[in-house]
Every structure is written in C-alpha cells, then in structure tokens.
TORPA-4810 file (N, C-alpha, C, O; in nm, 3 decimals):
<nodes>
NODE_1_17.045_1.171_-4.576_16.941_1.066_-4.653_16.983_0.988_-4.713_17.087_1.007_-4.775_M
NODE_2_16.911_0.858_-4.717_16.966_0.740_-4.839_16.857_0.660_-4.899_16.743_0.697_-4.872_S
NODE_3_16.867_0.580_-4.959_16.787_0.494_-5.049_16.661_0.438_-4.921_16.539_0.436_-4.934_D
NODE_4_16.741_0.401_-4.807_16.630_0.329_-4.705_16.556_0.452_-4.637_16.464_0.433_-4.558_R
NODE_5_16.597_0.569_-4.669_16.506_0.664_-4.570_16.426_0.768_-4.646_16.357_0.855_-4.592_T
NODE_6_16.446_0.748_-4.802_16.393_0.853_-4.887_16.298_0.798_-4.933_16.318_0.677_-4.931_T
NODE_7_16.189_0.826_-4.981_16.086_0.771_-5.064_16.106_0.813_-5.228_16.177_0.909_-5.259_T
NODE_8_16.032_0.729_-5.332_16.053_0.792_-5.462_15.954_0.903_-5.445_15.992_1.003_-5.506_L
NODE_9_15.842_0.920_-5.384_15.751_1.038_-5.401_15.875_1.151_-5.375_15.913_1.233_-5.458_A
NODE_10_15.920_1.136_-5.259_15.986_1.247_-5.189_16.090_1.295_-5.297_16.077_1.413_-5.331_E
NODE_11_16.181_1.230_-5.351_16.284_1.263_-5.482_16.182_1.300_-5.590_16.231_1.376_-5.674_L
NODE_12_16.066_1.272_-5.611_15.995_1.296_-5.738_15.979_1.451_-5.704_15.990_1.542_-5.786_R
NODE_13_15.948_1.465_-5.553_15.903_1.633_-5.540_16.023_1.714_-5.543_16.031_1.829_-5.588_E
NODE_14_16.135_1.630_-5.483_16.250_1.758_-5.480_16.281_1.785_-5.597_16.317_1.902_-5.607_A
NODE_15_16.283_1.710_-5.721_16.351_1.713_-5.834_16.221_1.822_-5.902_16.265_1.905_-5.982_V
NODE_16_16.088_1.827_-5.879_15.967_1.903_-5.919_16.017_2.036_-5.881_16.033_2.127_-5.962_Q
NODE_17_16.041_2.042_-5.762_16.097_2.173_-5.675_16.186_2.216_-5.778_16.134_2.292_-5.860_R
NODE_18_16.295_2.191_-5.794_16.411_2.203_-5.822_16.373_2.272_-5.995_16.407_2.384_-6.034_F
NODE_19_16.298_2.175_-6.070_16.248_2.229_-6.189_16.163_2.358_-6.168_16.169_2.446_-6.253_V
NODE_20_16.087_2.374_-6.062_15.988_2.479_-6.081_16.072_2.629_-6.046_16.055_2.743_-6.090_D
NODE_21_16.162_2.577_-5.956_16.238_2.708_-5.888_16.294_2.775_-6.001_16.303_2.898_-6.007_E
NODE_22_16.328_2.705_-6.081_16.406_2.789_-6.187_16.304_2.821_-6.368_16.334_2.893_-6.464_R
NODE_23_16.192_2.734_-6.346_16.076_2.767_-6.430_16.121_2.706_-6.536_16.105_2.764_-6.643_D
NODE_24_16.184_2.584_-6.533_16.221_2.512_-6.658_16.120_2.401_-6.710_16.151_2.326_-6.802_W
NODE_25_16.004_2.395_-6.649_15.865_2.305_-6.679_15.858_2.321_-6.832_15.839_2.223_-6.905_R
NODE_26_15.875_2.457_-6.884_15.823_2.472_-6.997_15.912_2.421_-7.130_15.878_2.408_-7.248_Q
NODE_27_16.053_2.396_-7.055_16.148_2.287_-7.127_16.123_2.174_-7.154_16.160_2.125_-7.261_F
NODE_28_16.052_2.105_-7.056_16.054_1.978_-6.999_15.951_1.865_-7.084_15.902_1.762_-7.038_H
NODE_29_15.941_1.908_-7.189_15.881_1.796_-7.262_15.896_1.675_-7.239_16.005_1.639_-7.194_S
NODE_30_15.798_1.584_-7.260_15.846_1.423_-7.288_15.965_1.405_-7.416_16.069_1.342_-7.400_P
NODE_31_15.938_1.454_-7.505_16.021_1.476_-7.608_16.173_1.536_-7.562_16.269_1.474_-7.608_K
NODE_32_16.197_1.621_-7.497_16.334_1.698_-7.451_16.371_1.590_-7.338_16.488_1.552_-7.333_N
NODE_33_16.264_1.531_-7.233_16.327_1.447_-7.124_16.371_1.335_-7.187_16.470_1.292_-7.127_L
NODE_34_16.345_1.276_-7.272_16.374_1.164_-7.342_16.512_1.129_-7.401_16.576_1.024_-7.397_S
NODE_35_16.540_1.255_-7.460_16.656_1.298_-7.534_16.762_1.328_-7.383_16.878_1.286_-7.378_M
NODE_36_16.711_1.387_-7.296_16.830_1.403_-7.198_16.850_1.299_-7.160_16.967_1.276_-7.128_A
NODE_37_16.758_1.198_-7.145_16.805_1.105_-7.040_16.890_0.992_-7.124_16.964_0.918_-7.059_I
NODE_38_16.881_0.974_-7.294_16.961_0.928_-7.349_17.104_1.002_-7.370_17.206_0.937_-7.392_A
NODE_39_17.102_1.102_-7.364_17.227_1.172_-7.381_17.334_1.158_-7.233_17.457_1.153_-7.228_I
NODE_40_17.251_1.154_-7.140_17.283_1.129_-6.998_17.389_0.990_-6.985_17.503_0.970_-6.944_E
NODE_41_17.248_0.884_-7.061_17.297_0.754_-7.046_17.403_0.717_-7.128_17.459_0.609_-7.110_A
NODE_42_17.451_0.819_-7.245_17.559_0.799_-7.324_17.690_0.854_-7.231_17.803_0.809_-7.248_A
NODE_43_17.667_0.927_-7.159_17.792_1.017_-7.081_17.821_0.903_-6.973_17.938_0.881_-6.940_E
NODE_44_17.725_0.837_-6.924_17.745_0.719_-6.857_17.837_0.635_-6.912_17.951_0.612_-6.871_L
NODE_45_17.799_0.605_-6.975_17.866_0.492_-7.101_18.006_0.517_-7.134_18.092_0.430_-7.147_M
NODE_46_18.024_0.654_-7.149_18.159_0.707_-7.157_18.261_0.660_-7.077_18.367_0.623_-7.128_E
NODE_47_18.242_0.657_-6.954_18.319_0.585_-6.817_18.368_0.446_-6.843_18.470_0.399_-6.793_H
NODE_48_18.297_0.392_-6.917_18.301_0.243_-6.932_18.379_0.184_-7.085_18.418_0.071_-7.113_F
NODE_49_18.381_0.304_-7.161_18.385_0.251_-7.298_18.473_0.160_-7.341_18.443_0.068_-7.417_Q
NODE_50_18.619_0.188_-7.279_18.725_0.087_-7.357_18.763_-0.005_-7.211_18.879_-0.043_-7.196_W
NODE_51_18.685_-0.028_-7.133_18.740_-0.101_-7.015_18.644_-0.258_-7.035_18.531_-0.251_-7.083_L
NODE_52_18.697_-0.375_-7.000_18.631_-0.493_-7.002_18.555_-0.514_-6.903_18.584_-0.435_-6.812_G
NODE_53_18.469_-0.584_-6.875_18.358_-0.626_-6.773_18.436_-0.600_-6.617_18.412_-0.518_-6.528_S
NODE_54_18.538_-0.708_-6.628_18.636_-0.736_-6.487_18.672_-0.550_-6.452_18.658_-0.501_-6.339_T
NODE_55_18.710_-0.487_-6.550_18.758_-0.361_-6.513_18.639_-0.270_-6.460_18.646_-0.211_-6.352_E
NODE_56_18.525_-0.264_-6.546_18.416_-0.187_-6.520_18.352_-0.194_-6.375_18.288_-0.104_-6.321_S
NODE_57_18.382_-0.313_-6.326_18.338_-0.397_-6.187_18.393_-0.355_-6.084_18.345_-0.368_-5.972_R
NODE_58_18.569_-0.266_-6.124_18.671_-0.225_-6.012_18.601_-0.039_-6.015_18.642_0.040_-5.930_Q
NODE_59_18.522_-0.004_-6.096_18.484_0.166_-6.059_18.497_0.170_-5.913_18.578_0.240_-5.852_A
NODE_60_18.398_0.077_-5.851_18.339_0.102_-5.725_18.461_0.110_-5.613_18.457_0.157_-5.499_A
NODE_61_18.557_0.057_-5.674_18.719_0.046_-5.573_18.759_0.205_-5.573_18.853_0.243_-5.504_D
NODE_62_18.716_0.256_-5.617_18.818_0.402_-5.606_18.718_0.489_-5.618_18.650_0.497_-5.721_S
NODE_63_18.693_0.583_-5.485_18.587_0.684_-5.509_18.605_0.818_-5.590_18.512_0.897_-5.606_S
NODE_64_18.771_0.845_-5.658_18.792_0.924_-5.756_18.726_0.896_-5.895_18.672_0.985_-5.961_E
NODE_65_18.736_0.758_-5.936_18.644_0.710_-6.039_18.531_0.705_-6.049_18.468_0.713_-6.154_D
NODE_66_18.468_0.682_-5.890_18.281_0.660_-5.889_18.240_0.778_-5.909_18.139_0.786_-5.979_L
NODE_67_18.291_0.883_-5.866_18.236_1.044_-5.797_18.176_1.048_-5.948_18.056_1.022_-5.953_A
NODE_68_18.234_1.075_-6.066_18.164_1.116_-6.174_18.070_1.009_-6.242_18.014_1.050_-6.344_P
NODE_69_18.050_0.911_-6.215_18.032_0.805_-6.254_17.866_0.811_-6.164_17.764_0.768_-6.219_I
NODE_70_17.863_0.858_-6.051_17.775_0.883_-5.975_17.675_1.000_-5.998_17.555_0.999_-5.971_R
NODE_71_17.765_1.128_-6.066_17.706_1.171_-6.083_17.622_1.188_-6.229_17.540_1.279_-6.244_E
NODE_72_17.647_1.107_-6.319_17.617_1.080_-6.451_17.471_0.985_-6.411_17.364_0.995_-6.471_E
NODE_73_17.496_0.905_-6.310_17.340_0.813_-6.287_17.268_0.913_-6.201_17.147_0.888_-6.205_L
NODE_74_17.292_1.006_-6.133_17.196_1.130_-6.072_17.126_1.182_-6.181_17.004_1.187_-6.196_A
NODE_75_17.229_1.227_-6.265_17.126_1.296_-6.384_17.068_1.255_-6.472_16.994_1.324_-6.543_D
NODE_76_17.094_1.101_-6.491_17.000_0.995_-6.526_16.857_1.017_-6.494_16.758_1.048_-6.561_I
NODE_77_16.881_0.987_-6.340_16.746_0.962_-6.283_16.668_1.084_-6.241_16.546_1.097_-6.232_L
NODE_78_16.763_1.170_-6.216_16.662_1.326_-6.228_16.564_1.333_-6.326_16.442_1.338_-6.312_C
NODE_79_16.671_1.335_-6.480_16.570_1.347_-6.573_16.461_1.250_-6.577_16.349_1.295_-6.601_F
NODE_80_16.478_1.115_-6.556_16.381_0.996_-6.553_16.288_1.041_-6.493_16.180_1.053_-6.550_A
NODE_81_16.307_1.086_-6.339_16.196_1.126_-6.232_16.104_1.282_-6.315_15.983_1.303_-6.315_L
NODE_82_16.204_1.359_-6.371_16.122_1.471_-6.417_16.044_1.420_-6.573_15.965_1.501_-6.622_S
NODE_83_16.059_1.337_-6.619_16.007_1.226_-6.735_15.884_1.224_-6.642_15.798_1.311_-6.653_F
NODE_84_15.875_1.107_-6.534_15.728_1.076_-6.479_15.669_1.172_-6.434_15.546_1.162_-6.430_A
NODE_85_15.716_1.264_-6.399_15.619_1.418_-6.338_15.554_1.468_-6.467_15.440_1.512_-6.481_N
NODE_86_15.654_1.452_-6.562_15.592_1.534_-6.706_15.457_1.450_-6.763_15.362_1.499_-6.824_A
NODE_87_15.474_1.316_-6.728_15.377_1.260_-6.776_15.275_1.162_-6.681_15.219_1.056_-6.707_L
NODE_88_15.277_1.243_-6.563_15.240_1.175_-6.448_15.220_1.023_-6.443_15.110_0.969_-6.435_D
NODE_89_15.331_0.965_-6.449_15.362_0.828_-6.447_15.377_0.747_-6.307_15.477_0.784_-6.245_I
NODE_90_15.325_0.677_-6.261_15.340_0.607_-6.114_15.461_0.535_-6.170_15.453_0.443_-6.252_D
NODE_91_15.585_0.588_-6.115_15.753_0.494_-6.112_15.704_0.340_-6.024_15.751_0.233_-6.063_V
NODE_92_15.637_0.343_-5.943_15.671_0.227_-5.868_15.584_0.112_-5.943_15.637_0.001_-5.954_T
NODE_93_15.444_0.136_-5.998_15.382_0.080_-6.063_15.423_0.005_-6.157_15.428_-0.118_-6.171_T
NODE_94_15.471_0.155_-6.262_15.569_0.069_-6.348_15.655_-0.008_-6.371_15.666_-0.090_-6.462_A
NODE_95_15.739_0.025_-6.259_15.852_-0.059_-6.257_15.787_-0.212_-6.211_15.824_-0.306_-6.281_V
NODE_96_15.699_-0.241_-6.104_15.651_-0.348_-6.070_15.574_-0.424_-6.178_15.575_-0.547_-6.190_R
NODE_97_15.506_-0.337_-6.256_15.421_-0.432_-6.383_15.530_-0.473_-6.474_15.514_-0.584_-6.523_E
NODE_98_15.662_-0.394_-6.517_15.746_-0.442_-6.589_15.811_-0.555_-6.522_15.846_-0.646_-6.597_K
NODE_99_15.832_-0.569_-6.399_15.908_-0.665_-6.331_15.832_-0.817_-6.370_15.880_-0.920_-6.417_L
NODE_100_15.707_-0.785_-6.335_15.629_-0.920_-6.351_15.586_-0.956_-6.488_15.535_-1.066_-6.508_A
NODE_101_15.607_-0.852_-6.603_15.609_-0.887_-6.751_15.750_-0.980_-6.773_15.743_-1.078_-6.848_K
NODE_102_15.873_-0.947_-6.706_15.962_-1.003_-6.758_16.004_-1.132_-6.666_16.094_-1.214_-6.686_N
NODE_103_15.900_-1.122_-6.545_15.929_-1.269_-6.471_15.846_-1.359_-6.568_15.889_-1.475_-6.568_A
NODE_104_15.738_-1.338_-6.652_15.677_-1.439_-6.728_15.763_-1.465_-6.884_15.762_-1.564_-6.957_E
NODE_105_15.823_-1.355_-6.894_15.900_-1.364_-7.003_16.041_-1.429_-6.996_16.099_-1.478_-7.093_K
NODE_106_16.088_-1.425_-6.879_16.229_-1.465_-6.845_16.197_-1.573_-6.725_16.226_-1.526_-6.615_Y
NODE_107_16.144_-1.707_-6.722_16.133_-1.756_-6.597_16.230_-1.811_-6.541_16.303_-1.879_-6.614_P
NODE_108_16.261_-1.803_-6.405_16.404_-1.851_-6.341_16.417_-1.974_-6.389_16.526_-1.987_-6.445_V
NODE_109_16.345_-2.079_-6.389_16.393_-2.210_-6.427_16.442_-2.236_-6.575_16.491_-2.345_-6.604_D
NODE_110_16.429_-2.146_-6.659_16.487_-2.135_-6.788_16.593_-2.057_-6.796_16.690_-2.109_-6.850_R
NODE_111_16.606_-1.920_-6.750_16.680_-1.829_-6.746_16.827_-1.800_-6.611_16.921_-1.721_-6.621_F
NODE_112_16.800_-1.882_-6.512_16.880_-1.879_-6.382_17.049_-1.881_-6.481_17.080_-1.957_-6.573_H
NODE_113_17.112_-1.791_-6.431_17.256_-1.779_-6.478_17.263_-1.761_-6.658_17.373_-1.767_-6.713_G
NODE_114_17.186_-1.748_-6.708_17.141_-1.726_-6.888_17.105_-1.637_-6.916_17.025_-1.595_-6.833_R
NODE_115_17.122_-1.564_-7.009_17.063_-1.450_-7.103_16.998_-1.503_-7.234_16.904_-1.446_-7.291_F
NODE_116_17.049_-1.601_-7.270_16.914_-1.667_-7.399_16.855_-1.810_-7.362_16.770_-1.863_-7.434_R
</nodes>
C-alpha cells in the first residue's frame, strides 16, 4: 500500500479501527488530540533541532536517520486523522479550502520564490 493506492478515507477508517479496538475513543477528545499533535510535532522537530537547512534536507539520504523521522510523521498524521474523526472534519475539503484561501493570500505573481 502506498499514497497512490490508499485513500484518505481508508486511512481514517484504519486509524479509527485501531482506536476503537483499544477503547481509546474515551481519551480522544479534541483537546487531548490537539495536544498530542503538538507533542508529536515537537518530537519531529527534535530530529532537526541543531541542523542547518542543508543538513536537514540530507535526512532522506540515510534510512537510519529517516526511520525515526517517518515514525514521528506517522504519529502526527495518526493523531491528525483521529482529530478529524473526533470532530467529523472532512480533511479533503478542509485542505482544499485552505489552499484556495492561501492562493488568494499569496498570489504566485507576488510570492513566487519569496515568502514576504
């Protein structure tokens, strides 16, 4: 299975099944899940804390370095999908709406190759 063959709905269902099998829904309030996302994001940041931009891009060059980074990203995504499940947020709609909003805020002709 890969990104090309797995739908977002399938991932959401897999995460919900994992949570339900363990009776963890009782702990998965939006507050707790939002905190879990932030905590896991901080754990991901730890892998890059003292690296420069160039060094951080080289993480993909080593499977030994990349493995724990992938795990932290998976933790973030699992909690994010649980968050979406808890509040019944359609992730695809939310992302597409946010991209459209950002496209207006950051038009290509003014922001191509720039962040300001």
